[in-house]
GUZA-963474 format. One line per 10 residues: number of its first residue (from 1); their letters; for each residue x, y, z of N, C-alpha, C. Coordinates in nm, 3 decimals, always signed. Layout:
REM GUZA-963474
NUM	A	X/Y/Z/X/Y/Z/X/Y/Z | ...
REM end
This chain:
REM GUZA-963474
1	MNRITGMSLS	+0.103/-0.101/+0.016/+0.029/+0.054/-0.016/+0.092/+0.105/+0.023 | +0.065/+0.204/-0.081/+0.129/+0.337/-0.100/+0.084/+0.432/+0.052 | +0.190/+0.456/+0.061/+0.127/+0.574/+0.193/+0.121/+0.671/+0.157 | +0.121/+0.740/+0.131/+0.114/+0.882/+0.096/+0.009/+0.898/+0.063 | -0.016/+0.801/-0.040/-0.204/+0.819/-0.090/-0.311/+0.764/-0.046 | -0.282/+0.669/+0.007/-0.295/+0.503/+0.080/-0.369/+0.378/-0.013 | -0.337/+0.414/-0.199/-0.355/+0.358/-0.256/-0.262/+0.189/-0.275 | -0.327/+0.122/-0.327/-0.233/+0.057/-0.379/-0.148/+0.027/-0.440 | -0.061/-0.008/-0.483/+0.055/+0.026/-0.620/-0.008/-0.101/-0.726 | -0.082/-0.262/-0.650/-0.076/-0.332/-0.777/-0.204/-0.315/-0.779
11	PEITFYEERN	-0.230/-0.412/-0.887/-0.430/-0.432/-0.904/-0.410/-0.546/-0.786 | -0.595/-0.517/-0.715/-0.575/-0.642/-0.622/-0.757/-0.623/-0.616 | -0.827/-0.677/-0.598/-0.946/-0.743/-0.568/-0.971/-0.832/-0.456 | -1.091/-0.843/-0.376/-1.099/-0.931/-0.278/-1.200/-0.997/-0.279 | -1.242/-1.093/-0.308/-1.327/-1.154/-0.290/-1.442/-1.205/-0.202 | -1.524/-1.234/-0.167/-1.558/-1.262/-0.019/-1.685/-1.383/-0.051 | -1.675/-1.501/+0.047/-1.831/-1.633/+0.007/-1.976/-1.576/+0.011 | -1.967/-1.474/+0.140/-2.097/-1.460/+0.146/-2.127/-1.287/+0.133 | -2.268/-1.288/+0.082/-2.230/-1.096/+0.085/-2.212/-0.991/+0.275 | -2.185/-0.871/+0.188/-2.126/-0.800/+0.265/-1.997/-0.801/+0.335
21	FQGRSYECMN	-1.930/-0.898/+0.261/-1.787/-0.937/+0.232/-1.739/-0.974/+0.417 | -1.869/-1.116/+0.414/-1.825/-1.201/+0.524/-1.822/-1.329/+0.473 | -1.743/-1.426/+0.574/-1.720/-1.531/+0.524/-1.543/-1.532/+0.475 | -1.520/-1.699/+0.410/-1.365/-1.674/+0.403/-1.360/-1.602/+0.271 | -1.185/-1.519/+0.239/-1.197/-1.449/+0.166/-1.100/-1.470/+0.061 | -1.077/-1.444/-0.065/-0.963/-1.482/-0.148/-0.903/-1.335/-0.200 | -0.804/-1.281/-0.170/-0.721/-1.229/-0.252/-0.647/-1.212/-0.403 | -0.694/-1.176/-0.484/-0.621/-1.220/-0.610/-0.580/-1.068/-0.692 | -0.477/-1.066/-0.764/-0.393/-0.988/-0.828/-0.336/-0.992/-0.971 | -0.351/-1.107/-0.992/-0.462/-1.169/-1.184/-0.518/-1.177/-1.244
31	DCNDMSSYLA	-0.567/-1.229/-1.315/-0.660/-1.287/-1.388/-0.672/-1.472/-1.295 | -0.776/-1.481/-1.266/-0.803/-1.618/-1.180/-0.895/-1.642/-1.288 | -0.906/-1.771/-1.353/-0.966/-1.860/-1.462/-1.047/-1.974/-1.338 | -1.046/-2.009/-1.231/-1.113/-2.098/-1.175/-1.109/-2.026/-0.993 | -1.171/-2.002/-0.959/-1.164/-1.980/-0.816/-1.218/-2.058/-0.697 | -1.303/-2.147/-0.772/-1.355/-2.270/-0.666/-1.288/-2.312/-0.601 | -1.127/-2.381/-0.635/-1.035/-2.400/-0.533/-1.029/-2.296/-0.437 | -1.066/-2.184/-0.444/-1.068/-2.085/-0.348/-1.141/-2.076/-0.229 | -1.244/-2.039/-0.330/-1.367/-2.001/-0.251/-1.480/-2.097/-0.324 | -1.630/-2.154/-0.231/-1.720/-2.238/-0.265/-1.847/-2.175/-0.346
41	HCRSCRVESG	-1.872/-2.050/-0.319/-1.923/-1.968/-0.402/-1.870/-1.830/-0.373 | -1.927/-1.675/-0.432/-1.881/-1.627/-0.449/-1.978/-1.469/-0.419 | -1.951/-1.442/-0.339/-2.120/-1.322/-0.352/-2.087/-1.196/-0.336 | -2.012/-1.130/-0.232/-1.938/-0.973/-0.298/-1.782/-1.014/-0.312 | -1.734/-0.834/-0.340/-1.598/-0.816/-0.305/-1.558/-0.657/-0.289 | -1.427/-0.595/-0.274/-1.415/-0.553/-0.301/-1.289/-0.469/-0.401 | -1.264/-0.420/-0.478/-1.176/-0.356/-0.538/-1.072/-0.278/-0.536 | -0.974/-0.302/-0.512/-0.883/-0.182/-0.393/-0.813/-0.075/-0.491 | -0.771/-0.153/-0.682/-0.732/-0.100/-0.765/-0.740/-0.150/-0.864 | -0.723/-0.069/-0.950/-0.721/-0.156/-1.079/-0.881/-0.178/-1.085
51	CWMIYETSSF	-0.894/-0.193/-1.235/-0.969/-0.262/-1.353/-1.043/-0.396/-1.395 | -1.135/-0.428/-1.324/-1.164/-0.552/-1.345/-1.281/-0.624/-1.402 | -1.273/-0.757/-1.498/-1.410/-0.808/-1.526/-1.451/-0.953/-1.455 | -1.563/-0.936/-1.429/-1.609/-1.075/-1.305/-1.668/-1.156/-1.430 | -1.684/-1.256/-1.427/-1.762/-1.409/-1.474/-1.829/-1.516/-1.394 | -1.980/-1.526/-1.485/-2.047/-1.630/-1.349/-2.010/-1.700/-1.333 | -1.899/-1.790/-1.470/-1.871/-1.914/-1.443/-1.735/-1.889/-1.528 | -1.636/-2.023/-1.488/-1.521/-2.046/-1.482/-1.466/-2.037/-1.629 | -1.349/-1.965/-1.586/-1.245/-1.929/-1.745/-1.335/-1.850/-1.886 | -1.404/-1.729/-1.771/-1.451/-1.641/-1.847/-1.521/-1.606/-1.891
61	MGTQYFLRRG	-1.612/-1.701/-1.889/-1.726/-1.700/-1.956/-1.847/-1.678/-1.920 | -1.965/-1.666/-1.961/-2.113/-1.621/-1.885/-2.138/-1.494/-1.881 | -2.229/-1.453/-1.840/-2.238/-1.329/-1.769/-2.145/-1.235/-1.756 | -2.135/-1.182/-1.761/-1.969/-1.067/-1.690/-2.033/-0.930/-1.696 | -1.943/-0.872/-1.557/-1.967/-0.742/-1.526/-1.816/-0.657/-1.492 | -1.764/-0.522/-1.517/-1.715/-0.424/-1.514/-1.665/-0.389/-1.371 | -1.604/-0.428/-1.315/-1.567/-0.287/-1.179/-1.426/-0.268/-1.174 | -1.441/-0.172/-1.117/-1.341/-0.069/-1.097/-1.361/-0.007/-0.993 | -1.271/+0.094/-0.852/-1.180/+0.031/-0.726/-1.404/+0.064/-0.673 | -1.389/+0.012/-0.540/-1.502/+0.019/-0.467/-1.479/-0.055/-0.408
71	EYPEFMRMGM	-1.645/-0.066/-0.333/-1.719/-0.230/-0.289/-1.824/-0.259/-0.337 | -1.876/-0.382/-0.339/-1.934/-0.432/-0.395/-2.033/-0.556/-0.295 | -2.082/-0.504/-0.229/-2.143/-0.575/-0.136/-2.298/-0.665/-0.135 | -2.307/-0.723/-0.236/-2.408/-0.793/-0.256/-2.407/-0.803/-0.446 | -2.367/-0.946/-0.520/-2.341/-0.948/-0.636/-2.487/-0.973/-0.706 | -2.548/-1.005/-0.672/-2.742/-1.030/-0.667/-2.757/-0.901/-0.711 | -2.763/-0.788/-0.651/-2.799/-0.698/-0.723/-2.761/-0.619/-0.822 | -2.610/-0.686/-0.891/-2.602/-0.656/-1.019/-2.666/-0.790/-1.122 | -2.732/-0.861/-1.058/-2.767/-0.940/-1.168/-2.684/-1.119/-1.166 | -2.614/-1.111/-1.068/-2.518/-1.247/-1.100/-2.520/-1.305/-0.931
81	SDIRSCRLIP	-2.585/-1.431/-0.945/-2.567/-1.493/-0.894/-2.410/-1.546/-0.801 | -2.322/-1.587/-0.858/-2.208/-1.621/-0.794/-2.093/-1.571/-0.881 | -2.011/-1.545/-0.885/-1.845/-1.520/-0.946/-1.772/-1.616/-0.929 | -1.752/-1.709/-1.058/-1.620/-1.800/-1.065/-1.481/-1.780/-1.118 | -1.512/-1.676/-1.216/-1.343/-1.626/-1.274/-1.331/-1.471/-1.277 | -1.286/-1.440/-1.286/-1.183/-1.285/-1.299/-1.089/-1.237/-1.363 | -1.077/-1.138/-1.478/-0.935/-1.115/-1.538/-0.982/-0.908/-1.557 | -0.832/-0.918/-1.488/-0.807/-0.827/-1.491/-0.737/-0.754/-1.645 | -0.774/-0.602/-1.621/-0.798/-0.510/-1.731/-0.681/-0.447/-1.734 | -0.566/-0.474/-1.794/-0.433/-0.361/-1.755/-0.441/-0.190/-1.829
91	MYRGNYRVRI	-0.381/-0.165/-1.774/-0.406/-0.038/-1.803/-0.301/+0.036/-1.961 | -0.411/+0.120/-1.988/-0.366/+0.190/-2.143/-0.450/+0.335/-2.128 | -0.342/+0.387/-2.173/-0.331/+0.476/-2.183/-0.294/+0.555/-2.333 | -0.282/+0.467/-2.397/-0.308/+0.554/-2.580/-0.415/+0.558/-2.628 | -0.402/+0.581/-2.772/-0.565/+0.580/-2.834/-0.600/+0.495/-2.850 | -0.783/+0.493/-2.854/-0.865/+0.435/-2.861/-0.894/+0.424/-3.047 | -0.937/+0.254/-3.084/-0.946/+0.230/-3.245/-1.039/+0.121/-3.238 | -1.138/+0.104/-3.293/-1.204/+0.002/-3.322/-1.299/-0.009/-3.481 | -1.272/-0.109/-3.539/-1.395/-0.094/-3.627/-1.479/-0.219/-3.604 | -1.626/-0.172/-3.623/-1.753/-0.263/-3.577/-1.755/-0.218/-3.740
101	YERDNFGGQM	-1.820/-0.391/-3.758/-1.870/-0.444/-3.899/-2.082/-0.471/-3.845 | -2.146/-0.451/-3.923/-2.297/-0.475/-3.919/-2.306/-0.624/-3.916 | -2.229/-0.714/-3.975/-2.291/-0.848/-4.017/-2.119/-0.987/-3.970 | -2.124/-1.086/-3.926/-2.043/-1.134/-3.908/-1.906/-1.140/-3.991 | -1.834/-1.134/-4.006/-1.708/-1.174/-4.021/-1.664/-1.082/-4.134 | -1.685/-0.970/-4.033/-1.676/-0.810/-4.091/-1.697/-0.810/-4.240 | -1.898/-0.833/-4.257/-1.948/-0.824/-4.342/-2.027/-0.687/-4.322 | -2.080/-0.650/-4.415/-2.153/-0.545/-4.406/-2.144/-0.365/-4.370 | -2.212/-0.296/-4.298/-2.146/-0.113/-4.299/-2.062/-0.200/-4.210 | -1.925/-0.062/-4.212/-1.814/-0.103/-4.149/-1.774/+0.085/-4.089
111	HEMMDDCDSI	-1.789/+0.086/-3.974/-1.757/+0.216/-3.941/-1.646/+0.199/-3.813 | -1.547/+0.309/-3.836/-1.418/+0.285/-3.725/-1.444/+0.387/-3.637 | -1.391/+0.338/-3.510/-1.432/+0.435/-3.393/-1.284/+0.487/-3.323 | -1.306/+0.607/-3.277/-1.215/+0.614/-3.137/-1.280/+0.661/-3.073 | -1.413/+0.675/-2.989/-1.469/+0.718/-2.856/-1.611/+0.636/-2.854 | -1.682/+0.649/-2.749/-1.795/+0.613/-2.786/-1.939/+0.643/-2.819 | -2.007/+0.575/-2.848/-2.081/+0.552/-2.848/-2.233/+0.522/-2.851 | -2.330/+0.634/-2.762/-2.433/+0.542/-2.679/-2.568/+0.473/-2.739 | -2.547/+0.483/-2.892/-2.656/+0.435/-3.006/-2.554/+0.396/-3.126 | -2.549/+0.259/-3.202/-2.517/+0.262/-3.294/-2.592/+0.302/-3.443
121	MDRYRMSECN	-2.730/+0.215/-3.360/-2.837/+0.284/-3.425/-2.908/+0.482/-3.529 | -2.879/+0.529/-3.355/-2.878/+0.666/-3.404/-2.746/+0.742/-3.441 | -2.656/+0.665/-3.479/-2.501/+0.752/-3.520/-2.469/+0.685/-3.639 | -2.498/+0.565/-3.702/-2.455/+0.508/-3.764/-2.561/+0.432/-3.886 | -2.686/+0.469/-3.826/-2.780/+0.366/-3.862/-2.781/+0.212/-3.903 | -2.653/+0.153/-3.793/-2.656/+0.037/-3.816/-2.814/-0.009/-3.708 | -2.879/-0.158/-3.727/-2.954/-0.181/-3.599/-2.893/-0.262/-3.521 | -2.745/-0.315/-3.562/-2.624/-0.374/-3.453/-2.518/-0.398/-3.492 | -2.450/-0.464/-3.450/-2.284/-0.504/-3.437/-2.254/-0.632/-3.410 | -2.264/-0.722/-3.528/-2.191/-0.819/-3.514/-2.046/-0.914/-3.515
131	SCHVMDGHWL	-1.977/-0.783/-3.560/-1.842/-0.841/-3.534/-1.706/-0.736/-3.520 | -1.601/-0.726/-3.478/-1.534/-0.608/-3.474/-1.393/-0.645/-3.487 | -1.310/-0.527/-3.536/-1.167/-0.557/-3.512/-1.138/-0.419/-3.400 | -1.068/-0.483/-3.293/-0.984/-0.389/-3.157/-0.863/-0.364/-3.220 | -0.859/-0.231/-3.288/-0.708/-0.203/-3.284/-0.612/-0.184/-3.191 | -0.709/-0.038/-3.111/-0.598/+0.018/-2.995/-0.758/-0.003/-2.892 | -0.647/-0.029/-2.765/-0.742/+0.014/-2.646/-0.873/-0.112/-2.591 | -0.909/-0.057/-2.501/-0.984/-0.189/-2.430/-1.060/-0.123/-2.430 | -1.242/-0.228/-2.464/-1.340/-0.200/-2.538/-1.448/-0.228/-2.437 | -1.564/-0.200/-2.391/-1.692/-0.255/-2.374/-1.810/-0.272/-2.458
141	MYEQPHYRGR	-1.861/-0.337/-2.480/-1.972/-0.312/-2.530/-2.103/-0.437/-2.527 | -2.231/-0.324/-2.486/-2.314/-0.367/-2.470/-2.474/-0.386/-2.553 | -2.533/-0.471/-2.504/-2.648/-0.524/-2.612/-2.762/-0.409/-2.619 | -2.762/-0.311/-2.569/-2.896/-0.252/-2.549/-2.852/-0.065/-2.557 | -2.892/+0.020/-2.636/-2.848/+0.110/-2.648/-2.796/+0.180/-2.491 | -2.742/+0.348/-2.493/-2.705/+0.392/-2.377/-2.589/+0.350/-2.278 | -2.557/+0.243/-2.351/-2.489/+0.122/-2.262/-2.544/+0.054/-2.125 | -2.659/+0.001/-2.187/-2.754/-0.087/-2.089/-2.771/-0.197/-2.110 | -2.777/-0.320/-2.053/-2.844/-0.471/-2.104/-2.646/-0.569/-2.061 | -2.695/-0.645/-2.113/-2.558/-0.740/-2.122/-2.445/-0.674/-2.169
151	MSYFSPGEYR	-2.295/-0.666/-2.104/-2.192/-0.609/-2.168/-2.060/-0.769/-2.146 | -2.020/-0.693/-2.290/-1.860/-0.802/-2.289/-1.737/-0.710/-2.311 | -1.659/-0.751/-2.259/-1.489/-0.712/-2.292/-1.411/-0.736/-2.394 | -1.369/-0.638/-2.476/-1.299/-0.692/-2.603/-1.168/-0.591/-2.571 | -1.045/-0.686/-2.571/-0.911/-0.644/-2.573/-0.864/-0.639/-2.741 | -0.742/-0.583/-2.805/-0.674/-0.551/-2.920/-0.686/-0.728/-2.972 | -0.768/-0.749/-3.091/-0.789/-0.900/-3.149/-0.911/-0.876/-3.232 | -0.943/-0.988/-3.301/-1.021/-0.950/-3.404/-1.176/-1.074/-3.380 | -1.262/-1.030/-3.334/-1.339/-1.092/-3.311/-1.494/-1.114/-3.473 | -1.516/-1.203/-3.510/-1.552/-1.265/-3.621/-1.666/-1.289/-3.632
161	SFSNMGYRFM	-1.755/-1.324/-3.504/-1.880/-1.355/-3.473/-1.943/-1.320/-3.332 | -2.022/-1.241/-3.338/-2.072/-1.198/-3.134/-2.178/-1.287/-3.138 | -2.250/-1.317/-3.296/-2.430/-1.450/-3.274/-2.318/-1.552/-3.210 | -2.223/-1.631/-3.260/-2.182/-1.751/-3.194/-2.161/-1.694/-3.092 | -2.127/-1.581/-3.008/-2.102/-1.624/-2.842/-2.263/-1.561/-2.788 | -2.342/-1.552/-2.889/-2.489/-1.527/-2.825/-2.508/-1.390/-2.755 | -2.390/-1.333/-2.850/-2.483/-1.166/-2.849/-2.486/-1.050/-2.930 | -2.557/-1.000/-2.977/-2.525/-0.864/-3.076/-2.516/-0.776/-2.996 | -2.473/-0.648/-3.043/-2.427/-0.534/-2.958/-2.522/-0.407/-3.061 | -2.501/-0.309/-2.892/-2.626/-0.215/-2.984/-2.504/-0.064/-2.939
171	SIRRITDVC	-2.429/-0.075/-2.846/-2.379/+0.039/-2.765/-2.254/+0.003/-2.724 | -2.123/+0.135/-2.777/-1.982/+0.086/-2.733/-1.892/+0.216/-2.620 | -1.852/+0.138/-2.560/-1.774/+0.218/-2.476/-1.602/+0.213/-2.457 | -1.554/+0.287/-2.405/-1.399/+0.293/-2.411/-1.362/+0.238/-2.236 | -1.295/+0.178/-2.243/-1.217/+0.164/-2.131/-1.088/+0.227/-2.080 | -1.133/+0.334/-2.071/-1.021/+0.471/-2.017/-0.947/+0.435/-1.915 | -0.892/+0.583/-1.880/-0.802/+0.579/-1.770/-0.886/+0.636/-1.630 | -1.036/+0.537/-1.608/-1.064/+0.496/-1.492/-1.006/+0.473/-1.366 | -0.988/+0.342/-1.380/-0.915/+0.249/-1.293/-0.823/+0.278/-1.229
REM end
């Protein structure tokens, strides 16, 4: 812990078996593919530093939720019953750039973005986004306009088919230096 600011210097998240930070705990500083060997279940957490994605099932699958520094006393309020894996989102301070496509396999309309978009329908007249190429930065994509509904995290790379993942996205937000 940094004595001057009172903040942890490395990314840190602590998970608890019960709501309101009760029961056994597990402290994590990196990705964790499966928490079942540490906790029977996970119902609350505290994020000391860093940005994290938490997942309802192991191997970074299932419903996911973005967390930044703060306390999360009950995952049920966020629509998640249990947490089985987590992923640290690396700090990034460069440019942001993503190409979104209307159809799978980079088909249909394409638009290059460098900033947030609360509704791809309003901005680009696209009913949905079904594939993308993240060139720079880390992004969150949401199923509904105005950053609502289920979300997914995307790091740099090519994503050819959201329908295979069970998603169709309608709004997009950069993960900026808010972590």
